[in-house]
C-alpha positions in Angstrom: 154.8 37.1 142.6 154.6 40.9 142.7 156.3 41.1 146.1 159.3 38.9 145.3 159.7 40.6 141.9 159.8 44.0 143.6 162.7 42.9 145.8 164.6 41.3 143.1 164.3 44.4 141.0 165.4 46.6 143.9 169.0 45.5 143.4 170.8 48.8 143.4 173.2 47.9 140.6 170.3 47.4 138.1 172.6 48.8 135.3 175.6 50.9 135.4 174.3 52.6 132.3 171.6 54.2 134.3 174.1 56.3 136.2 177.0 56.6 133.8 177.3 59.6 131.5 179.2 58.9 128.3 181.5 61.6 127.0 180.1 63.4 123.8 181.2 61.7 120.6 181.6 63.1 117.1 178.4 62.1 115.1 178.9 59.4 112.5 177.8 59.6 108.9 174.1 59.2 108.3 172.5 56.1 106.7 169.2 55.0 105.2 166.8 52.8 107.2 168.3 49.3 106.9 166.2 47.7 109.6 164.9 44.3 108.7 161.5 45.6 109.9 161.2 48.6 107.7 158.0 48.8 105.8 157.6 47.6 102.2 156.1 50.9 101.0 159.3 51.6 99.0 158.8 48.3 97.1 155.1 47.7 96.6 153.1 49.7 93.9 151.1 52.7 94.9 147.5 51.7 95.8 144.7 52.9 93.6 141.0 52.7 93.0 141.6 49.6 91.0 143.9 47.9 93.6 143.5 49.1 97.2 145.9 49.5 100.0 144.1 46.8 101.8 144.9 44.3 99.1 141.3 44.1 97.8 140.1 44.9 94.3 139.0 48.5 94.1 135.7 49.8 92.9 137.3 50.7 89.5 138.8 47.2 89.1 138.1 45.6 85.8 139.2 42.7 83.6 138.5 41.7 80.0 136.2 38.8 79.0 137.0 36.5 76.1 134.5 33.9 74.8 135.3 31.0 72.4 133.2 28.8 70.1 135.4 26.1 68.7 135.2 23.1 66.3 138.1 20.8 66.8 139.1 17.6 64.8 141.7 15.1 65.8 143.3 13.1 62.9 144.7 10.0 64.7 146.5 8.7 61.6 148.6 11.9 61.1 148.5 13.2 64.7 147.3 16.5 63.5 144.7 18.7 65.1 142.5 21.0 63.0 140.6 23.9 64.6 138.3 26.8 63.8 137.5 29.2 66.6 135.2 32.2 66.8 136.3 34.7 69.4 134.3 37.4 71.1 136.5 39.9 72.9 134.9 42.4 75.3 136.9 45.4 76.4 135.9 46.1 80.0 138.8 48.5 80.6 138.7 52.2 80.3 141.3 52.2 77.6 140.9 52.3 73.8 142.7 49.3 72.3 144.4 49.6 68.9 145.2 45.9 68.7 144.9 42.6 70.4 147.6 40.1 71.3 147.1 36.3 70.9 149.3 33.6 72.3 150.6 30.9 69.9 152.3 28.6 72.4 152.8 25.7 70.0 155.3 27.9 68.1 157.8 27.4 70.9 158.6 24.1 69.3 158.4 25.3 65.7 161.4 24.7 63.4 162.4 28.4 63.6 161.9 28.6 67.4 164.5 30.6 69.3 164.1 28.5 72.5 166.8 25.9 71.5 169.2 28.7 70.8 169.0 30.0 74.4 170.6 26.8 75.8 174.3 26.5 76.4 175.9 23.5 74.7 179.1 21.7 75.0 180.7 18.3 74.2 183.3 18.3 76.9 181.3 15.8 79.1 179.9 13.8 76.3 182.4 11.2 75.0 179.7 8.8 73.8 175.9 8.6 73.1 173.4 5.9 72.5 172.3 5.7 68.9 168.8 7.1 69.6 170.1 10.1 71.6 172.9 10.7 69.1 170.4 10.7 66.2 167.9 13.0 67.9 170.6 15.4 69.0 172.8 15.6 66.0 171.1 14.2 62.9 167.3 14.6 63.1 165.8 17.6 61.3 163.3 19.8 63.3 159.8 18.4 63.0 157.1 20.5 61.5 155.7 21.6 64.8 154.0 25.0 65.5 150.7 26.6 64.5 149.8 26.7 60.8 147.5 29.8 60.8 145.2 29.2 57.8 143.1 32.3 58.2 142.3 35.2 60.4 138.9 36.7 59.6 136.6 39.5 60.7 133.1 38.6 61.7 131.9 39.4 58.2 134.4 36.9 56.7 136.9 39.5 55.4 140.6 39.1 56.1 141.8 40.6 59.3 145.3 42.2 59.4 147.7 40.4 61.7 151.4 39.9 62.4 153.1 36.9 64.0 156.1 37.4 66.2 157.2 33.9 67.2 154.8 32.8 70.1 152.7 36.0 69.8 150.3 37.2 67.1 149.1 40.8 66.9 145.6 41.4 65.7 145.4 44.8 64.1 141.9 46.2 64.7 140.1 48.0 61.9 139.5 50.8 64.5 140.3 51.2 68.2 138.1 49.2 70.4 136.3 51.6 72.8 135.7 50.9 76.5 132.8 48.5 76.8 133.1 47.6 73.1 133.0 44.1 71.7 135.1 42.7 68.8 134.4 39.4 67.1 136.8 37.5 64.8 137.8 34.0 63.9 141.0 32.0 63.5 141.4 28.8 61.5 144.5 26.7 62.2 146.1 23.3 62.4 149.2 21.8 63.9 151.2 18.6 64.3 150.8 17.1 67.8 154.1 16.3 69.6 154.9 13.0 71.2 155.2 14.2 74.8 157.4 11.2 75.7 160.0 11.6 72.9 159.6 15.2 71.9 158.8 16.6 75.3 156.2 19.2 76.1 153.4 19.9 78.5 150.8 18.2 76.4 150.7 15.9 73.4 150.4 12.1 73.0 152.0 8.9 74.2 152.3 6.1 71.8 152.0 2.5 73.0 153.6 -0.6 71.5 150.4 -1.8 69.9 150.0 1.6 68.1 147.3 3.0 70.4 147.8 6.5 71.7 146.8 8.6 74.7 146.1 12.2 73.7 146.4 14.8 76.5 145.8 18.1 74.7 146.3 21.6 75.9 147.7 24.9 74.6 146.1 23.6 71.4 144.4 26.8 70.2 145.4 30.5 69.8 144.5 32.2 73.1 144.0 35.9 74.0 146.6 37.5 76.3 145.7 39.3 79.4 145.3 43.1 79.2 145.2 44.9 82.6 146.3 48.1 84.4 149.4 46.4 85.9 151.2 45.1 82.8 149.1 46.5 79.9 149.3 43.6 77.5 151.0 40.5 79.1 152.7 39.5 75.8 156.0 38.2 77.0 157.3 35.5 74.7 156.8 31.8 75.8 160.3 30.3 76.1 158.9 27.0 77.4 159.1 27.5 81.2 157.1 30.3 82.6 153.4 29.6 82.0 150.4 31.7 81.1 148.3 34.7 82.0 144.8 34.2 80.6 141.4 35.9 80.6 138.2 34.4 81.9 135.4 33.6 79.4 132.8 31.1 78.3 133.6 28.2 76.0 131.4 26.2 73.6 133.6 23.4 72.2 132.9 20.5 69.9 135.7 17.9 69.5 135.6 15.2 66.8 137.7 12.0 67.5 137.6 8.4 66.5 134.2 6.8 67.5 135.8 4.2 69.8 137.6 6.9 71.9 136.6 7.9 75.4 137.0 11.7 75.9 136.6 14.2 78.7 137.4 17.9 78.8 136.9 21.2 80.6 133.2 21.9 81.0 130.0 20.0 81.1 129.1 17.4 78.4 126.1 18.5 76.4 125.4 15.3 74.3 125.7 12.3 76.7 123.1 10.3 74.7 125.0 10.6 71.5 128.5 9.7 72.8 127.8 7.4 75.7 126.2 4.0 75.8 123.1 3.5 77.9 125.1 1.4 80.3 127.8 4.1 80.6 125.1 6.7 81.4 123.5 4.4 84.0 126.9 3.8 85.7 127.6 7.5 85.7 124.3 8.2 87.5 125.4 5.7 90.1 128.7 7.5 90.4 126.8 10.7 91.1 125.4 9.1 94.2 128.5 7.3 95.4 130.3 9.5 98.0 132.6 6.7 99.4 134.0 4.8 96.5 134.6 5.3 92.8 132.2 3.7 90.3 133.6 2.3 87.0 132.0 3.9 83.9 134.4 1.9 81.7 136.0 -1.2 83.3 139.5 -2.4 82.7 138.1 -5.4 80.8 136.1 -3.1 78.5 139.0 -0.8 78.0 141.3 -3.8 77.1 138.7 -5.0 74.6 138.3 -1.5 73.1 142.0 -1.0 72.5 142.0 -3.9 70.1 139.9 -2.1 67.6 140.4 0.8 65.2 137.2 2.6 64.2 137.0 4.4 60.9 134.0 6.3 62.1 134.1 9.5 64.2 132.2 10.9 67.1 131.8 14.5 68.2 131.8 15.4 71.9 130.2 18.7 72.9 131.3 20.7 76.0 130.2 24.0 77.5 132.2 25.7 80.2 131.3 29.0 81.9 133.8 31.4 83.4 137.0 29.5 82.9 140.4 30.8 81.8 141.4 27.9 79.6 140.3 24.7 78.0 141.9 21.2 77.7 140.9 17.7 76.8 142.0 14.0 76.8 141.1 11.2 74.4 142.0 7.5 73.9 140.3 4.2 73.3 142.5 2.8 76.1 140.8 4.6 78.9 139.4 3.0 82.1 137.0 5.5 83.5 135.8 5.8 87.1 134.2 8.6 89.1 132.7 9.4 92.5 130.7 12.2 94.1 132.2 14.8 96.5 130.1 16.8 98.9 131.4 20.4 98.8 129.3 22.2 101.4 126.1 20.6 100.1 127.0 20.8 96.4 127.8 17.6 94.5 131.0 17.7 92.5 132.3 14.8 90.5 135.9 13.4 91.0 136.9 11.6 87.8 139.9 9.6 86.5 140.8 8.4 83.0 143.7 5.9 82.7 145.0 3.0 80.6 145.5 -0.4 82.1 149.2 0.5 82.4 148.2 2.7 85.3 146.7 -0.1 87.3 146.4 -1.2 90.1 147.8 2.0 91.4 145.4 4.4 89.7 142.1 2.6 90.5 143.3 2.4 94.1 144.2 6.1 94.6 143.5 8.5 91.7 139.9 9.4 92.1 140.1 9.3 95.9 143.0 11.7 95.9 141.0 14.0 93.6 138.1 14.0 96.0 140.3 14.6 99.0 142.0 17.5 97.3 138.7 19.2 96.4 137.6 18.9 100.0 140.8 20.1 101.7 141.4 23.0 99.3 137.8 24.1 99.7 138.1 24.3 103.5 141.1 26.7 103.3 139.9 28.8 100.3 136.3 28.7 98.9 133.8 26.1 97.8 135.0 24.5 94.6 132.7 26.2 92.0 132.9 23.8 89.0 131.0 20.6 88.4 134.0 18.2 88.2 137.7 17.7 88.5 139.4 15.1 86.2 142.8 13.3 86.7 144.2 11.8 83.4 147.1 9.4 83.4 150.0 10.6 81.3 153.4 8.9 81.5 155.7 11.8 82.1 153.5 14.8 82.6 152.1 16.8 85.5 150.1 19.7 84.1 146.9 21.6 85.1 143.9 23.2 83.4 140.4 24.1 84.5 138.6 20.9 85.7 141.2 18.6 84.1 144.9 17.7 84.7 147.5 15.3 83.4 149.4 13.2 85.9 152.3 10.7 86.0 152.8 7.7 88.2 153.0 4.3 86.5 153.6 0.9 88.1 156.0 -1.7 86.8 154.7 -3.9 83.9 153.8 -6.6 86.4 151.7 -4.2 88.4 154.0 -3.8 91.3 155.1 -0.4 92.5 157.3 1.2 95.1 156.3 3.5 97.9 158.1 6.3 96.1 156.0 5.8 92.9 152.8 5.8 94.9 153.8 8.9 96.8 154.8 10.6 93.6 151.5 9.9 92.0 149.5 11.0 95.0 151.6 14.1 95.2 151.3 15.1 91.6 147.5 14.5 91.5 147.0 16.6 94.6 149.2 19.3 93.2 147.6 19.5 89.7 144.0 19.2 91.0 144.9 21.9 93.5 145.8 24.2 90.6 142.1 24.5 89.9 142.2 26.9 92.8 145.6 28.6 92.0 145.7 29.9 89.3 142.7 28.6 87.4 140.3 30.5 89.7 142.6 32.8 91.8 144.1 33.8 88.4 147.6 35.2 89.0 150.1 36.0 86.2 152.2 32.8 85.8 154.4 34.3 83.1 155.6 36.9 85.6 155.3 35.5 89.1 155.6 31.7 89.0 155.5 31.4 92.8 152.0 32.9 93.0 150.5 29.7 91.5 153.2 27.0 92.1 154.3 28.2 95.5 150.9 29.0 97.0 149.5 25.8 95.5 152.4 23.7 96.9 151.7 25.1 100.3 148.0 24.1 100.3 149.1 20.8 98.8 151.0 20.1 102.1 147.9 20.2 104.1 145.9 18.1 101.7 148.5 15.4 101.4 148.9 15.2 105.2 145.1 14.8 105.4 145.2 12.0 102.9 148.1 10.3 104.7 149.3 11.8 108.0 152.8 10.2 107.4 153.1 11.6 103.8 156.5 13.0 102.9 155.5 16.3 101.3 159.0 17.6 100.5 157.8 21.2 101.0 158.4 21.8 104.7 160.8 24.4 106.1 163.4 21.7 106.8 163.2 20.6 103.1 164.4 24.0 101.9 167.6 24.1 104.0 169.9 22.4 101.5 168.8 24.9 98.8 169.2 27.9 101.0 172.7 26.8 101.9 174.1 26.7 98.4 176.4 29.3 96.8 174.7 32.6 96.6 175.5 33.0 93.0 173.1 30.2 92.2 170.3 31.7 94.2 167.6 34.1 93.1 165.0 35.9 95.2 161.5 34.4 94.9 160.3 37.7 93.5 162.1 37.1 90.2 160.5 36.6 86.8 160.5 32.8 86.2 162.5 32.6 83.0 165.6 34.0 84.7 165.5 32.0 87.9 168.3 29.5 88.8 167.2 26.4 90.6 163.7 26.9 89.4 162.0 24.1 91.4 163.1 25.1 94.9 162.7 28.8 94.1 159.2 28.7 92.7 157.7 25.7 94.5 159.5 24.7 97.7 160.7 27.9 99.2 157.4 29.8 98.9 155.5 26.8 100.1 157.9 26.3 103.1 157.6 30.0 103.9 153.9 30.0 103.9 153.8 26.8 106.0 156.2 28.6 108.5 154.0 31.6 108.4 150.9 29.5 109.3 152.5 27.1 111.9 155.1 29.3 113.6 154.6 33.0 113.0 150.8 33.6 112.8 149.2 30.4 114.0 146.7 28.4 112.0 143.6 30.2 113.0 144.8 33.7 112.2 146.6 32.6 109.0 143.6 30.6 107.7 141.3 33.5 108.2 143.6 35.8 106.2 144.4 33.3 103.5 140.7 32.5 103.0 140.1 36.3 102.7 142.7 36.6 100.0 141.4 33.6 98.1 137.8 34.8 98.2 138.7 38.4 97.3 140.6 37.3 94.2 138.7 34.3 92.9 137.9 34.8 89.2 140.2 37.9 89.2 143.9 38.7 88.6 145.9 39.3 91.8 149.5 40.5 92.0 152.0 39.8 94.8 151.2 43.1 96.4 147.5 42.1 96.6 148.5 38.9 98.4 151.0 40.6 100.8 148.6 43.4 101.7 145.5 41.2 102.2 147.4 38.8 104.5 148.2 41.8 106.7 144.9 43.5 106.3 142.9 40.5 107.4 145.1 39.5 110.3 146.3 42.8 111.9 149.9 41.6 111.7 152.8 43.5 110.2 154.5 40.9 108.1 156.6 43.3 105.9 159.7 41.9 107.6 158.8 38.4 106.5 157.9 39.3 102.9 161.0 41.4 102.5 163.4 38.7 103.8 161.9 35.5 102.5 160.6 36.8 99.1 162.8 39.7 98.1 166.2 38.4 99.3 168.3 35.3 99.3 169.2 35.6 103.0 169.0 32.5 105.2 168.0 31.6 108.7 170.8 30.9 111.2 169.9 31.4 114.9 172.0 29.9 117.7 172.9 30.0 121.4 176.0 32.2 121.8 176.3 31.8 125.6 174.6 30.9 128.8 175.2 32.5 132.2 173.7 30.8 135.3 172.7 33.0 138.2 171.2 32.4 141.6 169.9 34.6 144.5 171.9 35.5 147.6 171.7 38.1 150.3 175.5 38.5 150.4 177.1 41.1 148.1 178.8 39.7 145.1 182.1 40.9 143.8 180.4 42.7 141.0 178.0 44.4 143.4 181.0 45.6 145.5 182.7 47.0 142.5 179.6 48.9 141.4 179.0 50.1 144.9 182.5 51.5 145.1 182.1 53.2 141.7 179.0 55.0 142.9 180.4 55.7 146.4 177.7 53.6 148.2 178.1 51.6 151.4 176.4 48.3 151.0 176.3 47.8 154.8 173.6 50.4 155.0 171.4 48.2 152.8 172.1 44.9 154.7 168.8 43.0 155.0 167.2 45.2 152.3 168.7 43.8 149.1 169.0 40.6 147.2 171.7 40.0 144.7 172.2 37.9 141.5 175.3 35.8 141.7 176.8 34.4 138.6 177.8 30.7 139.2 181.1 30.9 137.4 182.2 34.1 139.2 180.8 33.8 142.8 181.3 30.1 143.6 181.7 30.8 147.3 178.6 32.9 147.8 175.8 31.0 149.6 172.8 30.1 147.5 169.4 30.7 148.9 165.8 30.2 147.9 163.7 33.4 147.5 161.5 32.6 150.4 164.4 32.2 152.8 165.5 35.9 152.6 164.9 37.9 155.8 163.9 40.9 153.7 161.1 38.8 152.3 160.2 37.0 155.6 159.6 40.4 157.2 156.9 41.1 154.7 155.0 37.8 154.8 152.4 39.2 157.1 151.5 41.8 154.5 151.2 39.2 151.7 147.9 37.6 150.5 147.5 33.8 150.6 147.9 33.9 146.8 151.2 35.8 147.0 152.5 33.4 149.7 151.6 30.4 147.5 153.3 32.0 144.6 156.4 32.7 146.7 156.8 29.0 147.4 157.1 28.4 143.7 159.6 31.3 143.2 162.5 30.5 140.9 165.7 29.2 142.3 167.7 29.6 139.1 168.2 32.4 136.7 169.7 31.7 133.2 170.8 34.6 131.0 170.8 33.2 127.5 172.4 35.1 124.7 171.1 34.2 121.2 173.1 35.1 118.1 172.0 35.5 114.5 174.7 34.8 112.0 172.0 34.5 109.3 170.5 37.5 107.5 166.8 36.6 108.1 164.9 37.5 111.3 162.7 34.8 112.6 161.0 33.9 115.9 163.2 32.3 118.5 161.8 28.9 119.6 163.5 27.6 122.7 163.2 24.2 124.4 164.4 23.9 127.9 165.2 20.4 129.2 165.5 20.2 133.0 167.6 17.9 135.1 164.6 15.8 135.9 164.0 15.1 132.2 160.9 17.4 131.8 160.8 19.9 129.0 159.3 23.4 128.4 158.9 25.5 125.3 159.2 29.3 124.9 158.7 31.3 121.7 159.7 34.9 121.1 158.4 36.8 118.1 160.7 37.9 115.3 160.3 41.5 116.6 162.8 40.6 119.4 165.5 41.4 116.8 164.2 45.0 116.2 167.0 46.8 118.1 169.9 44.4 117.7 170.1 42.4 114.5 173.1 40.4 115.7 172.3 39.1 119.2 169.7 39.4 121.9 169.4 38.0 125.5 166.6 36.5 127.5 166.4 35.5 131.2 164.8 32.2 132.1 163.6 32.0 135.7 163.2 28.4 136.7 162.5 26.3 139.8 164.6 23.5 138.4 168.1 23.3 137.0 168.3 23.4 133.2 170.3 20.6 131.7 170.0 21.5 128.0 168.8 24.3 125.8 167.8 23.8 122.1 166.8 26.5 119.6 164.2 25.5 117.0 163.9 21.8 118.1 161.4 20.9 115.5 163.2 22.6 112.6 160.4 25.1 112.0 162.4 28.1 110.7 164.6 26.6 107.9 167.7 27.1 110.0 170.6 26.1 107.8 173.2 25.5 110.6 171.9 23.6 113.6 175.4 23.1 115.1 175.0 26.2 117.1 171.4 25.5 118.2 172.3 23.7 121.4 173.7 24.3 124.9 175.9 22.7 126.0 177.4 23.0 122.5 177.7 19.7 120.7 180.8 18.9 118.7 180.6 19.7 115.0 180.4 16.7 112.7 182.6 16.6 109.6 179.5 17.5 107.5 178.7 20.5 109.8 182.2 21.8 109.3 182.1 21.3 105.6 178.7 23.1 105.4 180.0 26.0 107.4 183.0 26.3 105.1 180.7 26.3 102.0 178.4 28.9 103.5 181.3 31.2 104.4 182.8 30.7 101.0 
């Protein structure tokens, strides 16, 4: 094709701008670099020996270590938990610490909590209420929730100075804790457990009609805040939405509950023989060898029989967990208990489920299998799951995550039937919450500050795990699923890079938009192989550490050799949207007769085209030069005269030379730059795809043009045919242009407004 290309390019009127000399103009005022491709160096923090420019932890990176030894007792009659915890705090930083900060999350629901006062109230839309809602809203006094701190002691038993500020408690150290120093102290406490169904909350208990309860317990003990070189103390108040930043440590926990309860928790059970029957232990050994199907440790028949009793005796379960950032547990006499083994690169991990009969048949069909699938798929994209088990616990209205254990909703109808929506919801929430073991339980980002770093990243990997479990699964986190959100009024949008407590439309902002963006990055911008390598690098660099957004952005670029600053800036730091369309199409063909445009340009430059007869070919625009004879490239005399000099390969290529030339102009009404994905449909029904990288917009942020050289006539052109780029207005994505529907017109008006 080199020969024919040289002749086509020899057209003397290549561009009038080559010859024209514009008259000098008065310089305009200067401006700052507003390119969508400018680097993020003005936004990201300066690299250091603790956090490097590559996105990896530096050689001076450090983090604190906090170990807990706890004795916990559940009083089922009063729904109160009593606890005593001994804490060992190791200062691995280079700083002297004058005090420690402890999180008291249960105080968010205390009678004097400020959280209810932050909510706007009105009666304008409430003309009537049901009696229960009316009583709870207007007549019921606040319950006695919140931590009751009984004692804070030094290691020697003396009182330790402390101050409580709502959901935070300051521990005043007797003397500054030096770098490398260790401080030991204890806290004794109790609190009233909330009914998570009627009182709300991320943990608590559900009460059943027969008086039995399902306890799913978390945030149940005072926990140390994170101290690092990014935030200092991460001691922002807990308002109820943005979650937690926590330190890693070792846990030794004993939990005393009624003797007829089944209990599981973060960590490895230390006293199986004391709390499990011989038959239960035998079944669990069978489960450890079953890699295809779950094995029942407690059957439904046994659980139904157990829930009829009320033991006055107690039983203490003992768990030890190494290198975890939190601890949670679940307990009830109603539990059906099943488990199966999962092979994670040669290591056996247990997938476990606990659920009452109200969860069946849905839970016994899917829960443990979904846990197993999640561990397998997440491990492929990140690192081998390092813990010994992952537990899914049935909780009516909850979806919450903790190391090795999570609480999940999804309940069939009383007769055991369930809709496809209920099944998908349960599969989705289990995948999501088990996936949180990786983000943020191991890749331990600051949830209080950057919700998207755990929810958004986790929701992205969740897509791949769900589609592996069911290729037809509706994930709800694909680019096309975020279009409606990105189309709403800008006053109701916040950039992803916003602290979670102040974000409007929290769900789409923290979950769907980052997940859809990363999916787009993988499938459309980088490609799966390149993306997966970079993402795996990030995950492994920061497992059991505290990454920031900058560490993620920098690592993804460092490990892929791709400049993605344009993507981070647009998708994460702004509320701009994608809108790319076809502005116009001009159809050209080849001729050896001068076109009117050629004649005009020749006259302008005082050239006689007769002198070039037989030496030039011309591009004729179909709409302007209808009378000019159309020719195939190989029919030109100027080319025929050179056939003898061509190789066989060049002659063969010439026979396939294009007969049509389409100059397509793409417009970008939206603020985001994205790759242009184009599908050409030919007159014979065949289709062809072209993709142009986002960098095509570098020099013109409004419109760009491309020429498509084809042997066949193009019948239709479509931009983003598979809805890969979250384009909010597809009415301009096609040529010939289709008529706007009423909905398209309404959407355009809303966007402009």
